C-alpha positions as CSV (number, residue, x, y, z in Angstrom):
1,M,2.2,-41.5,19.6
2,K,5.4,-39.5,19.2
3,T,5.9,-38.2,15.6
4,W,8.9,-36.5,14.1
5,I,7.9,-33.8,11.6
6,K,11.2,-34.3,9.8
7,D,13.4,-32.1,7.6
8,P,11.1,-29.4,6.3
9,I,12.3,-27.0,3.6
10,A,12.0,-24.3,6.3
11,V,10.2,-23.8,9.6
12,L,9.2,-20.7,11.4
13,A,11.1,-21.5,14.6
14,D,14.6,-21.2,16.0
15,G,16.6,-24.3,16.4
16,A,14.2,-26.6,14.5
17,E,16.1,-26.9,11.2
18,R,15.5,-30.7,11.2
19,G,11.9,-30.3,12.4
20,F,10.3,-31.2,15.8
21,V,8.7,-34.0,17.7
22,I,5.0,-34.1,18.6
23,D,3.5,-36.2,21.4
24,G,-0.2,-36.3,21.1
25,A,-1.4,-32.7,21.0
26,R,1.9,-31.0,22.1
27,I,5.3,-30.2,20.8
28,I,7.9,-31.9,23.0
29,E,11.2,-31.4,21.2
30,L,12.8,-29.2,18.5
31,V,15.4,-30.9,16.4
32,G,18.3,-28.7,15.4
33,R,20.7,-28.7,12.5
34,G,22.8,-31.9,12.3
35,R,20.8,-33.6,15.1
36,E,18.4,-36.6,15.5
37,P,15.6,-36.5,18.0
38,A,16.6,-37.3,21.6
39,T,13.2,-38.8,22.0
40,A,12.3,-42.2,20.7
41,V,9.7,-41.7,18.1
42,D,6.9,-43.9,16.9
43,S,6.5,-42.5,13.5
44,I,8.1,-40.0,11.0
45,F,6.3,-37.6,8.8
46,D,8.5,-36.6,5.8
47,A,8.2,-32.8,5.6
48,S,10.8,-32.4,2.9
49,R,8.2,-30.8,0.5
50,H,6.9,-28.4,3.1
51,V,7.5,-25.0,4.6
52,V,6.1,-25.2,8.1
53,L,4.4,-22.4,10.1
54,P,2.7,-22.3,13.4
55,G,-1.0,-22.5,12.8
56,L,-2.3,-19.1,11.9
57,V,-4.7,-17.4,14.3
58,N,-7.6,-15.2,13.0
59,T,-8.7,-12.6,15.6
60,H,-11.6,-10.8,13.8
61,H,-14.3,-12.1,11.5
62,H,-18.0,-11.9,10.7
63,M,-18.8,-15.4,9.4
64,F,-22.4,-14.8,8.6
65,Q,-21.3,-12.3,5.9
66,T,-20.1,-15.1,3.6
67,L,-23.8,-15.1,2.5
68,T,-23.5,-11.5,1.0
69,R,-20.0,-11.4,-0.6
70,A,-19.7,-8.8,-3.4
71,H,-23.4,-8.0,-2.9
72,P,-24.5,-5.5,-5.6
73,S,-26.1,-3.1,-3.1
74,A,-22.9,-2.8,-1.1
75,I,-19.9,-2.9,-3.4
76,N,-17.8,0.3,-3.9
77,K,-18.9,1.9,-0.6
78,E,-17.2,2.9,2.6
79,L,-18.2,1.5,6.0
80,F,-21.3,3.5,7.1
81,P,-23.1,3.4,3.7
82,W,-21.9,-0.2,3.3
83,L,-23.5,-1.2,6.6
84,K,-26.7,0.7,5.9
85,S,-27.0,-1.2,2.6
86,L,-26.5,-4.6,4.3
87,Y,-28.4,-4.4,7.6
88,S,-31.7,-4.6,5.8
89,I,-30.5,-7.8,4.1
90,W,-28.8,-9.4,7.1
91,K,-31.9,-9.2,9.2
92,Y,-33.2,-12.2,7.2
93,V,-30.3,-14.6,8.3
94,Q,-31.8,-17.7,9.9
95,P,-30.2,-20.6,11.8
96,D,-29.7,-22.9,8.7
97,D,-28.2,-19.9,6.8
98,F,-25.9,-19.1,9.7
99,R,-24.8,-22.7,10.1
100,L,-23.7,-23.0,6.5
101,A,-22.1,-19.5,6.6
102,S,-20.0,-20.5,9.7
103,R,-19.1,-23.9,8.2
104,L,-17.9,-22.3,5.0
105,A,-15.9,-19.6,6.7
106,M,-14.2,-22.0,9.1
107,T,-13.4,-24.4,6.3
108,E,-11.9,-21.5,4.2
109,L,-9.8,-20.4,7.2
110,L,-8.6,-24.0,7.9
111,M,-7.6,-24.5,4.2
112,S,-5.6,-21.3,4.3
113,G,-3.5,-22.5,7.3
114,C,-5.6,-21.1,10.1
115,T,-6.0,-23.3,13.2
116,A,-7.7,-20.9,15.6
117,A,-10.2,-18.2,15.1
118,S,-12.5,-15.7,16.7
119,D,-15.8,-14.7,15.0
120,H,-17.3,-11.4,16.2
121,H,-20.9,-12.3,15.9
122,Y,-23.2,-9.4,16.8
123,L,-26.3,-10.0,14.6
124,F,-29.3,-11.5,16.4
125,P,-32.5,-11.2,14.4
126,A,-35.5,-13.2,15.5
127,G,-34.8,-16.9,15.4
128,L,-31.0,-16.7,15.7
129,D,-30.9,-16.7,19.5
130,H,-28.6,-19.7,19.7
131,A,-25.9,-18.6,17.2
132,M,-23.1,-19.4,19.6
133,D,-24.3,-23.0,20.0
134,I,-24.3,-23.4,16.2
135,Q,-20.8,-22.1,15.9
136,A,-19.6,-24.4,18.7
137,E,-21.1,-27.3,16.8
138,E,-19.5,-26.3,13.5
139,A,-16.1,-25.7,15.0
140,A,-16.1,-29.2,16.4
141,R,-17.3,-30.5,13.0
142,V,-14.5,-28.7,11.0
143,G,-11.9,-29.3,13.7
144,I,-10.8,-25.7,14.3
145,R,-10.1,-23.9,17.7
146,M,-12.6,-21.2,18.3
147,T,-13.1,-18.2,20.6
148,L,-16.8,-17.9,20.5
149,T,-17.1,-14.1,20.5
150,R,-20.6,-13.3,21.7
151,G,-21.2,-9.9,20.2
152,S,-24.1,-7.6,20.8
153,M,-26.0,-4.6,19.5
154,N,-28.7,-2.8,21.6
155,M,-28.9,0.6,20.0
156,S,-30.9,0.9,16.8
157,E,-31.8,3.7,14.5
158,K,-34.6,5.0,16.9
159,D,-31.9,5.4,19.6
160,G,-29.5,7.2,17.3
161,G,-27.6,4.1,16.3
162,L,-27.0,2.6,12.8
163,P,-28.8,-0.8,12.7
164,P,-32.5,-1.4,12.4
165,D,-34.6,-2.5,15.3
166,S,-34.9,-6.0,13.9
167,V,-31.3,-7.0,14.5
168,V,-30.7,-5.7,18.0
169,Q,-31.5,-7.1,21.5
170,D,-32.2,-5.5,24.8
171,E,-29.5,-5.4,27.4
172,D,-31.0,-8.0,29.7
173,T,-31.3,-10.5,26.9
174,V,-27.7,-9.9,25.9
175,L,-26.2,-10.2,29.3
176,A,-28.3,-13.3,30.1
177,D,-27.1,-15.1,27.0
178,C,-23.5,-14.0,27.7
179,E,-23.7,-15.7,31.0
180,R,-25.3,-18.9,29.5
181,V,-22.6,-19.1,26.7
182,I,-19.8,-18.6,29.2
183,G,-21.1,-21.3,31.5
184,K,-21.5,-23.8,28.7
185,Y,-18.4,-23.2,26.6
186,H,-15.7,-21.1,28.3
187,D,-12.7,-23.5,28.8
188,M,-9.6,-21.9,30.2
189,R,-7.5,-25.1,30.3
190,E,-4.4,-25.4,28.3
191,G,-5.2,-26.7,24.8
192,S,-8.9,-26.0,25.0
193,M,-10.8,-26.0,21.7
194,L,-13.4,-23.5,22.8
195,R,-13.2,-20.2,24.8
196,V,-15.6,-17.3,25.0
197,A,-15.1,-13.6,24.6
198,L,-17.7,-10.8,25.0
199,A,-17.9,-8.2,22.2
200,P,-20.3,-5.2,22.1
201,C,-20.2,-4.3,18.4
202,A,-19.2,-0.6,18.1
203,P,-19.8,2.9,19.6
204,F,-22.6,3.5,17.1
205,T,-24.5,0.3,17.9
206,V,-24.2,-0.2,21.7
207,T,-25.1,1.8,24.7
208,R,-22.7,3.0,27.3
209,Q,-24.4,0.9,30.0
210,L,-24.0,-2.3,28.0
211,M,-20.3,-1.5,27.5
212,E,-19.8,-1.1,31.3
213,D,-21.9,-4.1,32.3
214,T,-20.1,-6.3,29.7
215,F,-16.8,-5.4,31.2
216,R,-17.9,-6.3,34.6
217,L,-19.2,-9.7,33.4
218,A,-15.9,-10.4,31.6
219,E,-13.9,-9.7,34.7
220,K,-16.2,-11.9,36.8
221,H,-15.7,-14.9,34.4
222,D,-12.1,-14.1,33.2
223,C,-13.1,-13.6,29.6
224,R,-11.5,-11.5,26.9
225,L,-13.3,-8.4,25.5
226,H,-13.5,-7.2,21.9
227,T,-15.1,-4.3,20.0
228,H,-14.6,-2.3,16.8
229,L,-12.8,1.0,17.4
230,G,-11.0,3.6,15.4
231,E,-12.0,2.2,12.0
232,T,-13.2,5.2,10.1
233,R,-13.4,9.0,10.2
234,D,-17.1,8.7,10.3
235,E,-16.8,6.9,13.6
236,D,-14.7,9.7,15.0
237,A,-17.4,12.2,13.9
238,Y,-20.1,10.0,15.5
239,C,-18.3,9.8,18.8
240,L,-17.6,13.6,18.9
241,S,-21.3,14.3,18.1
242,H,-22.9,11.8,20.5
243,F,-20.4,11.5,23.3
244,G,-18.4,14.7,23.0
245,C,-15.1,12.9,22.7
246,R,-13.0,10.7,20.4
247,P,-13.3,6.9,20.3
248,V,-10.3,6.2,22.6
249,D,-11.6,8.7,25.2
250,Y,-15.0,6.9,25.1
251,L,-13.2,3.6,25.6
252,E,-11.6,4.9,28.7
253,E,-14.8,6.5,30.0
254,V,-16.6,3.1,29.9
255,G,-13.7,1.4,31.7
256,W,-12.3,-0.6,28.8
257,M,-8.7,0.5,29.0
258,S,-7.5,-3.0,30.0
259,D,-5.1,-5.7,28.7
260,R,-8.2,-7.9,28.6
261,V,-9.4,-6.0,25.5
262,W,-8.5,-6.2,21.9
263,L,-9.9,-3.9,19.2
264,A,-10.8,-4.5,15.6
265,H,-9.1,-2.2,13.0
266,G,-7.6,0.5,15.3
267,I,-6.8,2.9,12.4
268,H,-7.5,6.5,13.4
269,F,-5.5,6.9,16.6
270,N,-3.3,9.9,17.2
271,D,0.1,9.8,18.9
272,D,-1.3,10.3,22.4
273,E,-4.0,7.6,21.9
274,V,-1.4,5.1,20.6
275,K,0.7,5.7,23.8
276,R,-2.4,5.3,26.1
277,L,-3.5,2.1,24.4
278,G,0.0,0.7,24.7
279,R,0.4,1.7,28.3
280,H,-2.7,-0.3,29.2
281,G,-1.8,-3.2,27.0
282,V,-4.9,-2.9,24.8
283,G,-4.5,-5.1,21.7
284,V,-5.3,-4.3,18.1
285,C,-6.4,-6.7,15.3
286,H,-5.1,-5.4,12.0
287,C,-7.5,-6.2,9.1
288,P,-5.5,-5.1,6.0
289,T,-7.8,-6.6,3.3
290,S,-11.0,-5.1,4.7
291,N,-9.3,-1.8,5.4
292,M,-8.3,-1.6,1.7
293,V,-11.7,-2.8,0.3
294,L,-13.6,-0.2,2.4
295,A,-10.9,2.5,2.0
296,S,-10.9,2.8,5.8
297,G,-7.2,3.8,6.3
298,L,-3.9,2.5,7.5
299,C,-3.3,0.9,10.9
300,R,-0.3,2.2,12.8
301,T,1.0,-1.3,13.6
302,K,4.7,-0.4,14.3
303,E,3.8,2.5,16.6
304,L,1.2,0.5,18.5
305,E,3.7,-2.4,19.1
306,A,6.4,0.0,20.1
307,A,4.0,1.6,22.7
308,G,3.2,-1.9,24.1
309,A,0.0,-2.7,22.4
310,P,-0.1,-6.3,21.0
311,V,-0.9,-6.5,17.3
312,G,-2.6,-9.5,15.5
313,L,-4.3,-10.1,12.2
314,G,-7.9,-10.7,11.1
315,V,-9.6,-11.4,7.8
316,D,-12.7,-9.4,9.0
317,G,-16.1,-10.0,7.5
318,S,-16.5,-11.9,4.3
319,A,-18.6,-9.1,2.8
320,S,-15.8,-6.6,3.2
321,N,-12.8,-8.9,2.5
322,D,-14.4,-10.8,0.6
323,N,-12.9,-14.1,1.7
324,S,-11.7,-16.0,4.8
325,N,-8.1,-16.6,3.7
326,L,-5.6,-15.6,6.4
327,I,-2.4,-16.5,4.6
328,E,-3.6,-14.0,1.9
329,G,-4.1,-11.5,4.7
330,V,-0.5,-12.0,5.7
331,R,0.6,-10.9,2.3
332,H,-1.8,-7.9,2.3
333,A,-0.5,-6.9,5.7
334,L,3.1,-6.8,4.4
335,M,2.1,-4.8,1.4
336,I,-0.1,-2.2,3.1
337,N,2.4,-1.7,5.9
338,R,5.2,-1.0,3.4
339,I,3.1,1.8,2.0
340,T,2.7,3.1,5.6
341,Y,6.3,2.7,6.5
342,D,9.0,1.4,4.2
343,A,10.5,-1.8,2.8
344,A,13.1,-2.3,5.5
345,S,10.8,-1.5,8.5
346,V,8.2,-4.2,7.8
347,T,9.3,-7.7,6.7
348,H,7.6,-10.9,5.9
349,L,8.6,-12.1,9.4
350,D,6.6,-9.2,11.0
351,A,3.5,-10.1,9.0
352,L,3.8,-13.8,9.9
353,R,4.4,-12.9,13.6
354,W,1.2,-10.8,13.6
355,A,-0.7,-13.8,12.3
356,T,0.7,-16.2,14.9
357,R,2.2,-15.0,18.2
358,G,0.6,-11.6,18.0
359,S,-2.9,-13.0,17.3
360,A,-2.5,-15.6,20.0
361,R,-1.7,-12.9,22.5
362,L,-4.8,-11.0,21.5
363,L,-6.9,-14.0,22.3
364,G,-5.1,-14.4,25.7
365,R,-3.6,-17.7,24.7
366,D,0.0,-18.7,25.5
367,D,-0.4,-22.3,24.3
368,I,-0.6,-21.6,20.5
369,G,1.0,-19.3,17.9
370,E,4.5,-20.8,18.1
371,I,6.4,-23.9,17.2
372,A,8.1,-24.4,20.6
373,V,8.4,-27.0,23.3
374,G,5.2,-27.2,25.3
375,K,3.0,-25.5,22.8
376,Q,0.1,-27.1,21.1
377,A,0.7,-29.0,17.9
378,D,-1.1,-26.6,15.6
379,L,0.7,-26.4,12.2
380,A,0.2,-25.0,8.8
381,M,2.3,-26.7,6.1
382,F,2.7,-25.3,2.6
383,T,4.4,-26.8,-0.5
384,L,6.2,-24.7,-3.1
385,D,5.3,-26.8,-6.1
386,E,3.1,-24.3,-7.9
387,L,4.4,-22.1,-10.7
388,R,3.9,-19.0,-8.6
389,F,6.8,-20.2,-6.3
390,S,9.3,-21.3,-8.9
391,G,12.5,-19.4,-8.5
392,G,11.7,-18.4,-4.9
393,G,14.9,-18.1,-2.8
394,D,14.1,-17.7,0.9
395,P,11.3,-20.2,1.5
396,L,9.5,-18.2,4.2
397,A,9.6,-15.0,2.2
398,T,8.5,-16.9,-0.9
399,L,5.3,-18.0,0.9
400,V,4.4,-14.4,1.6
401,L,5.8,-12.5,-1.4
402,C,4.7,-15.1,-4.1
403,G,1.2,-15.3,-2.7
404,A,0.5,-18.6,-0.9
405,H,-3.2,-19.1,-0.5
406,R,-3.8,-22.7,0.3
407,A,-2.1,-25.0,2.8
408,D,-1.2,-28.6,1.8
409,R,-1.5,-29.9,5.4
410,V,-3.0,-28.5,8.5
411,M,-2.8,-30.0,12.0
412,V,-4.9,-28.9,15.0
413,A,-4.1,-30.3,18.4
414,G,-2.0,-33.1,16.8
415,Q,-4.8,-34.1,14.4
416,W,-4.6,-33.7,10.6
417,R,-7.5,-31.5,9.6
418,V,-6.3,-30.8,6.0
419,V,-4.6,-33.4,3.9
420,D,-3.5,-32.8,0.3
421,G,-5.1,-29.4,0.4
422,L,-8.6,-30.7,1.4
423,P,-10.3,-30.7,4.8
424,T,-10.7,-34.2,6.3
425,T,-14.2,-33.7,7.7
426,I,-15.9,-31.5,5.1
427,D,-17.2,-32.3,1.6
428,I,-16.3,-29.0,0.0
429,T,-18.3,-29.8,-3.2
430,R,-21.4,-30.3,-1.2
431,L,-20.7,-27.3,1.0
432,R,-20.3,-25.1,-2.0
433,A,-23.6,-26.2,-3.5
434,E,-25.5,-25.8,-0.2
435,H,-24.0,-22.5,0.8
436,G,-24.4,-21.1,-2.7
437,A,-28.1,-22.0,-2.7
438,A,-28.6,-20.3,0.6
439,A,-26.6,-17.2,-0.5
440,K,-28.6,-16.9,-3.7
441,R,-31.7,-16.0,-1.7
442,F,-30.0,-12.9,-0.3
443,L,-29.5,-11.5,-3.8
444,S,-33.2,-10.9,-4.2
445,L,-33.7,-9.2,-0.9
């Protein structure tokens, strides 16, 4: 089936003023101003009420944390005390809890216009050994593309790390499961719905040996690598105290200066570190909402890009965001970067680019993140019917500046996954009740 997405209000693509043609899961033609499709089409979708974006791509999340949003023991704290408060609660997450948490987060992302996501899952208490399998099942159920990001922690409080013993695994267990997950799910073909990345959590939760061994495993299987780095001043102090160097120096010592790597947050880098990261093509996922909630600091997005480091966007964990709404994150990225720079240096188009092409590049994908011939038919379509948009002049700027937060239509691989603002495969009323009941148990822990 060839479908013409016809005459949108606006579209984030050059030469597609009259829309574009989809054949199955791929975009095969852009239709410019004053033209008709050169391709014979089987159907037409009237997009005259819609502003059309490439599907947004989320490159950092912790989906299990939807169970502890705005938790009384953790609100109004910065990262290290926030983590200390929540580790003792998260150790009780079980498979049914995790399934609902992942389903809710993926559904939220999809409804916000996100068509591809990476979840940095590093929490493995007893009983949660098959977390990656649960997420693969839920991604298929919701209909979203996923990079299953097999995280890890193997350094607990007794070893000088932050987490308790009950949520970490030994290195052999970690590496064996990484091999299993890669073998089962890592699909490098164009248009794949599942890929795998490996993601030791952070310098204060993972040993040097695990960092080095994980890198070797990723190279063996052609996987992406991910970790937290440069998020807070406390992390700087930890690295200086325990390793005798700053976080970026530590990253280089363990062999992670590679264009296979993308980092979460990347806030506290000095000029030399920015240049070194850029020279090696190390990517950075900017998490503006979480950075503001935890008062972590300001990511140097423009300097990183100028140095050659790809920049994308992430919502981060739902206990530090506290939602999974990526189009809202686009607006926050614009606002916080204008504080960092100025109104002319960072535009709505920069923020949208970070959430699309930039994020796709972090995940090592060249088949998503753009509306262009040959790319996957992943689309986020927004109406401007709400009061908040009335009077908006430039449609793309209106989406960002006036605060779009829910897509009207979302397509993944040529399939409608959101129609009239609602997911096509998930009963959100039932999901809200089931997830809410599961989350309530964590309030009493």
